[in-house]
MDAnalysis code that builds the backbone (N, CA, C; Angstrom):
import MDAnalysis as mda
import numpy as np

u = mda.Universe.empty(240, n_residues=80, atom_resindex=np.repeat(np.arange(80), 3), trajectory=True)
u.add_TopologyAttr("name", ["N", "CA", "C"] * 80)
u.add_TopologyAttr("resid", np.arange(1, 81))
u.add_TopologyAttr("resname", ["MET", "PRO", "GLU", "TYR", "SER", "LEU", "SER", "ILE", "LYS", "ASN", "LYS", "MET", "ASN", "LEU", "SER", "ASP", "TYR", "SER", "LYS", "VAL", "TYR", "ASP", "TYR", "ILE", "ASN", "LEU", "ALA", "ASN", "ASN", "ASN", "ASP", "SER", "PHE", "VAL", "VAL", "THR", "LEU", "ASN", "GLU", "ASP", "ASN", "ILE", "ASN", "ASP", "MET", "GLN", "ILE", "ILE", "CYS", "TYR", "MET", "MET", "GLN", "ASN", "ASN", "ASN", "PHE", "ASP", "VAL", "SER", "LEU", "GLU", "ASP", "ARG", "TYR", "GLU", "ASP", "GLU", "GLN", "LEU", "ARG", "ILE", "MET", "GLY", "TYR", "LYS", "LYS", "ARG", "THR", "PRO"])
u.atoms.positions = np.array([
    [-6.317, -7.685, 15.316],
    [-6.224, -6.899, 14.120],
    [-4.850, -7.121, 13.495],
    [-4.770, -7.926, 12.464],
    [-3.489, -8.185, 11.802],
    [-2.946, -6.951, 11.089],
    [-1.633, -6.917, 10.954],
    [-0.985, -5.870, 10.169],
    [-0.229, -6.536, 9.036],
    [-0.534, -6.118, 7.834],
    [0.146, -6.614, 6.650],
    [1.183, -5.583, 6.233],
    [2.313, -6.052, 5.719],
    [3.318, -5.113, 5.228],
    [3.895, -5.631, 3.917],
    [4.307, -4.691, 3.096],
    [4.846, -5.004, 1.786],
    [5.966, -4.013, 1.499],
    [7.118, -4.523, 1.115],
    [8.255, -3.676, 0.773],
    [8.554, -3.844, -0.713],
    [8.547, -2.738, -1.440],
    [8.785, -2.755, -2.885],
    [10.088, -2.008, -3.137],
    [11.058, -2.715, -3.689],
    [12.393, -2.142, -3.833],
    [12.707, -1.661, -5.244],
    [11.987, -2.151, -6.247],
    [12.279, -1.801, -7.637],
    [11.065, -1.164, -8.294],
    [11.267, -0.649, -9.504],
    [10.150, -0.142, -10.297],
    [9.179, -1.290, -10.564],
    [7.908, -0.960, -10.594],
    [6.888, -1.990, -10.781],
    [6.471, -2.067, -12.245],
    [6.055, -3.274, -12.658],
    [5.469, -3.444, -13.979],
    [4.020, -3.904, -13.804],
    [3.327, -4.133, -14.890],
    [1.901, -4.435, -14.836],
    [1.587, -5.667, -13.992],
    [2.367, -6.718, -14.113],
    [2.097, -7.931, -13.335],
    [2.326, -7.699, -11.840],
    [3.223, -6.786, -11.496],
    [3.446, -6.460, -10.083],
    [2.214, -5.807, -9.468],
    [1.547, -4.941, -10.226],
    [0.332, -4.302, -9.713],
    [-0.743, -5.339, -9.413],
    [-0.840, -6.345, -10.257],
    [-1.807, -7.417, -10.033],
    [-1.496, -8.163, -8.734],
    [-0.231, -8.404, -8.476],
    [0.172, -9.089, -7.240],
    [-0.110, -8.226, -6.015],
    [0.150, -6.928, -6.115],
    [-0.150, -6.015, -5.007],
    [-1.647, -6.006, -4.746],
    [-2.442, -5.957, -5.795],
    [-3.902, -5.963, -5.654],
    [-4.366, -7.231, -4.932],
    [-3.825, -8.379, -5.326],
    [-4.175, -9.642, -4.658],
    [-3.797, -9.602, -3.182],
    [-2.641, -9.061, -2.871],
    [-2.175, -8.990, -1.483],
    [-3.048, -8.050, -0.657],
    [-3.430, -6.920, -1.241],
    [-4.313, -5.976, -0.555],
    [-5.629, -6.650, -0.188],
    [-6.120, -7.500, -1.069],
    [-7.404, -8.156, -0.837],
    [-7.357, -9.216, 0.258],
    [-6.194, -9.541, 0.773],
    [-6.108, -10.463, 1.912],
    [-6.592, -9.807, 3.200],
    [-6.517, -8.493, 3.258],
    [-6.877, -7.766, 4.479],
    [-8.385, -7.799, 4.704],
    [-8.766, -7.959, 5.958],
    [-10.167, -7.942, 6.366],
    [-10.478, -6.626, 7.056],
    [-11.726, -6.458, 7.462],
    [-12.134, -5.255, 8.185],
    [-11.224, -5.020, 9.383],
    [-10.853, -3.772, 9.590],
    [-10.037, -3.319, 10.723],
    [-8.576, -3.756, 10.658],
    [-8.134, -4.384, 9.587],
    [-6.724, -4.742, 9.429],
    [-5.944, -3.528, 8.925],
    [-4.674, -3.469, 9.271],
    [-3.827, -2.386, 8.772],
    [-2.874, -2.937, 7.715],
    [-2.430, -2.042, 6.847],
    [-1.603, -2.426, 5.713],
    [-0.564, -1.329, 5.504],
    [0.706, -1.703, 5.470],
    [1.795, -0.739, 5.297],
    [2.615, -1.140, 4.071],
    [2.823, -0.181, 3.179],
    [3.637, -0.406, 1.986],
    [4.820, 0.555, 2.040],
    [6.015, 0.029, 1.846],
    [7.229, 0.841, 1.813],
    [7.835, 0.733, 0.419],
    [8.166, 1.886, -0.166],
    [8.734, 1.934, -1.515],
    [9.993, 2.784, -1.521],
    [10.829, 2.568, -2.522],
    [11.988, 3.435, -2.711],
    [11.520, 4.823, -3.116],
    [12.321, 5.794, -2.822],
    [11.981, 7.195, -3.069],
    [11.655, 7.479, -4.538],
    [12.269, 6.764, -5.459],
    [12.041, 7.034, -6.878],
    [10.780, 6.368, -7.431],
    [9.979, 5.749, -6.582],
    [8.755, 5.073, -7.014],
    [7.512, 5.916, -6.737],
    [7.584, 7.216, -6.912],
    [6.474, 8.101, -6.564],
    [5.224, 7.781, -7.387],
    [5.380, 7.434, -8.658],
    [4.218, 7.077, -9.478],
    [3.589, 5.781, -8.992],
    [4.414, 4.815, -8.626],
    [3.892, 3.561, -8.081],
    [3.132, 3.823, -6.790],
    [3.637, 4.736, -5.976],
    [2.983, 5.069, -4.715],
    [1.574, 5.599, -4.964],
    [1.430, 6.480, -5.937],
    [0.122, 7.047, -6.235],
    [-0.854, 5.978, -6.719],
    [-0.388, 5.065, -7.527],
    [-1.249, 3.992, -8.033],
    [-1.666, 3.062, -6.902],
    [-0.733, 2.699, -6.025],
    [-1.061, 1.821, -4.899],
    [-2.048, 2.502, -3.958],
    [-1.885, 3.786, -3.713],
    [-2.848, 4.524, -2.876],
    [-4.244, 4.446, -3.478],
    [-4.334, 4.654, -4.773],
    [-5.617, 4.588, -5.462],
    [-6.222, 3.188, -5.335],
    [-5.402, 2.157, -5.508],
    [-5.879, 0.778, -5.376],
    [-6.419, 0.524, -3.971],
    [-5.708, 1.004, -2.968],
    [-6.144, 0.796, -1.589],
    [-7.441, 1.550, -1.301],
    [-7.538, 2.789, -1.763],
    [-8.756, 3.568, -1.541],
    [-9.958, 2.904, -2.199],
    [-9.761, 2.315, -3.363],
    [-10.846, 1.618, -4.052],
    [-11.205, 0.298, -3.389],
    [-10.378, -0.158, -2.460],
    [-10.660, -1.386, -1.716],
    [-11.027, -1.080, -0.272],
    [-11.601, 0.101, -0.057],
    [-12.181, 0.474, 1.239],
    [-11.144, 0.685, 2.344],
    [-9.981, 1.215, 1.994],
    [-8.956, 1.559, 2.978],
    [-8.956, 3.064, 3.228],
    [-8.776, 3.450, 4.484],
    [-8.388, 4.821, 4.807],
    [-6.878, 4.861, 4.630],
    [-6.379, 5.784, 3.835],
    [-4.963, 5.801, 3.469],
    [-4.303, 7.088, 3.942],
    [-3.108, 6.944, 4.508],
    [-2.286, 8.108, 4.835],
    [-0.884, 7.863, 4.288],
    [-0.170, 8.940, 4.028],
    [1.161, 8.846, 3.425],
    [2.197, 9.468, 4.329],
    [3.393, 8.923, 4.268],
    [4.556, 9.527, 4.919],
    [5.664, 9.579, 3.896],
    [5.997, 10.775, 3.451],
    [7.132, 10.915, 2.541],
    [8.423, 10.849, 3.337],
    [9.425, 10.273, 2.741],
    [10.763, 10.218, 3.338],
    [10.734, 9.574, 4.714],
    [10.187, 8.378, 4.798],
    [10.036, 7.685, 6.073],
    [11.388, 7.394, 6.711],
    [12.119, 6.451, 6.181],
    [13.465, 6.105, 6.667],
    [14.331, 5.815, 5.453],
    [15.568, 6.194, 5.523],
    [16.506, 5.888, 4.437],
    [15.948, 6.275, 3.073],
    [15.324, 7.454, 2.997],
    [14.776, 7.982, 1.752],
    [13.746, 7.048, 1.124],
    [12.898, 6.466, 1.946],
    [11.825, 5.617, 1.455],
    [10.486, 6.325, 1.615],
    [9.511, 5.870, 0.840],
    [8.142, 6.359, 0.930],
    [7.323, 5.322, 1.678],
    [6.326, 5.777, 2.398],
    [5.528, 4.845, 3.184],
    [4.047, 5.168, 3.008],
    [3.257, 4.129, 2.748],
    [1.804, 4.231, 2.660],
    [1.240, 3.411, 3.807],
    [0.353, 4.012, 4.575],
    [-0.296, 3.291, 5.669],
    [-1.798, 3.296, 5.410],
    [-2.404, 2.133, 5.525],
    [-3.838, 2.030, 5.300],
    [-4.506, 1.204, 6.378],
    [-5.770, 1.509, 6.587],
    [-6.584, 0.808, 7.574],
    [-7.877, 0.421, 6.873],
    [-8.186, -0.873, 6.820],
    [-9.381, -1.346, 6.109],
    [-10.617, -1.004, 6.910],
    [-11.488, -0.211, 6.296],
    [-12.724, 0.203, 6.952],
    [-13.712, -0.956, 6.990],
    [-14.561, -0.919, 7.978],
    [-15.616, -1.924, 8.102],
    [-16.615, -1.713, 6.972],
    [-16.954, -2.788, 6.289],
    [-17.945, -2.696, 5.222],
    [-19.322, -3.022, 5.779],
    [-20.337, -2.318, 5.284],
    [-21.700, -2.558, 5.809],
    [-22.223, -3.934, 5.479],
])
């Protein structure tokens, strides 16, 4: 079961969301995916969570993970 991780350090723009979406789609069933963002990216965090949920991920959040960062953890559910 591979684990994918993505660290986002700056505010995101529209093309960044497209790249995140492409990266999320690399994950297969039962893979985990962790996204770390700066604390001031709360809106980006909500959008990424929505993207992951729409791609069949179980998503959990950890506010203030380390060094004032936000963390999204997802697990790709098995598709029928």
